C-alpha positions in Angstrom: 32.1 -8.4 -5.3 33.1 -12.0 -5.5 36.2 -13.1 -6.7 36.4 -13.7 -10.5 38.1 -16.2 -12.7 39.6 -13.9 -15.3 41.5 -14.9 -18.4 43.8 -11.9 -20.4 44.6 -12.9 -24.0 46.9 -10.4 -25.3 50.2 -10.6 -27.0 52.0 -8.1 -25.1 53.6 -9.4 -22.1 53.7 -6.2 -20.2 49.8 -5.6 -20.9 49.1 -9.6 -19.3 51.5 -8.8 -16.7 49.9 -5.6 -15.6 46.1 -7.0 -15.5 47.3 -9.9 -13.7 48.8 -7.6 -11.0 46.3 -5.5 -11.0 43.2 -7.6 -10.8 44.9 -10.4 -8.3 45.4 -7.5 -5.8 41.7 -7.1 -5.9 41.2 -10.4 -4.9 40.6 -12.0 -8.6 42.1 -15.2 -10.1 43.7 -14.3 -13.2 45.4 -16.7 -16.1 46.9 -15.2 -19.3 47.9 -16.4 -22.7 49.6 -14.6 -25.2 48.3 -16.0 -28.5 44.7 -16.5 -29.8 45.0 -20.2 -30.1 46.5 -20.5 -26.6 43.4 -18.3 -25.2 40.7 -20.6 -27.2 42.2 -23.5 -25.8 42.5 -22.0 -22.2 38.7 -21.4 -22.8 38.2 -24.5 -23.8 39.5 -26.0 -20.6 38.5 -23.7 -17.9 36.0 -21.9 -16.4 36.1 -17.9 -16.5 33.9 -15.3 -15.8 35.6 -12.6 -17.6 37.8 -12.6 -20.6 40.2 -9.6 -21.2 40.6 -10.0 -25.4 43.1 -8.5 -27.1 41.8 -7.0 -31.0 45.1 -7.9 -32.6 46.8 -11.2 -32.2 49.6 -12.6 -34.2 47.6 -16.0 -35.0 44.1 -14.9 -34.8 42.1 -12.1 -34.9 40.4 -11.3 -31.7 37.0 -10.6 -33.3 37.0 -14.2 -34.6 37.7 -15.7 -31.1 34.9 -13.5 -29.7 32.6 -14.8 -32.7 33.7 -18.4 -31.6 33.3 -18.1 -27.9 29.7 -17.2 -28.5 28.7 -19.3 -31.1 30.0 -22.2 -28.8 27.4 -21.2 -26.3 30.4 -20.1 -23.8 29.3 -17.7 -21.2 32.1 -15.6 -20.0 32.0 -12.0 -20.0 34.1 -10.3 -22.8 36.2 -6.9 -22.7 37.8 -6.3 -25.7 41.1 -4.3 -25.5 42.7 -2.3 -28.6 45.6 0.0 -29.6 43.5 0.5 -32.5 40.4 2.2 -31.6 37.6 2.8 -33.8 34.0 3.6 -33.7 33.5 0.9 -36.2 35.8 -1.8 -34.3 33.5 -0.8 -30.8 30.6 -1.2 -32.8 31.5 -4.6 -34.4 32.8 -5.8 -30.9 29.2 -4.9 -29.0 27.3 -6.3 -31.7 29.3 -10.0 -31.4 28.4 -9.8 -27.7 31.3 -7.8 -26.0 30.3 -6.2 -22.7 32.7 -3.6 -22.9 35.5 -2.1 -25.1 39.0 -0.5 -23.3 41.1 1.3 -25.6 44.9 1.1 -24.9 47.0 2.0 -23.0 44.5 2.4 -20.0 44.8 2.7 -16.6 44.9 0.5 -13.7 42.1 2.4 -12.2 40.2 2.2 -16.0 40.5 -1.8 -16.0 39.6 -2.0 -12.2 36.4 0.3 -13.3 35.4 -1.6 -16.2 35.4 -4.9 -14.5 33.6 -3.6 -11.1 30.5 -2.1 -13.1 30.0 -5.2 -14.9 30.0 -7.2 -11.9 29.2 -4.6 -9.2 25.7 -6.1 -8.4 24.6 -9.8 -7.5 21.5 -9.0 -9.4 23.3 -7.6 -12.5 23.3 -9.3 -15.7 26.5 -10.9 -15.2 26.8 -10.9 -11.2 
């Protein structure tokens, strides 16, 4: 699998640090933002293949960020993360264009597996 440019948007520093560490060990370039507004700015300025997006942020709702990314025609793959997992949230995220949904807490292996399954094949939708 090729190295990906990944952005983690989560208000919990421990989640950002863990995702950055695990994904960097797999050879990916990883940035992180602790607020929704800084995440939107990073998306506008950077070229990301993947965004790991928390639903509950202190300044913006993650679903609104996902909607905004899709409305602007941005093409990064988005995996939504949340500690408040419900079927309704998962369905809403998928309807708004999320490629996958991770419930917190998740393991390092679950994170890597979610990323790798989306980008595993060059001929895939995301590869």
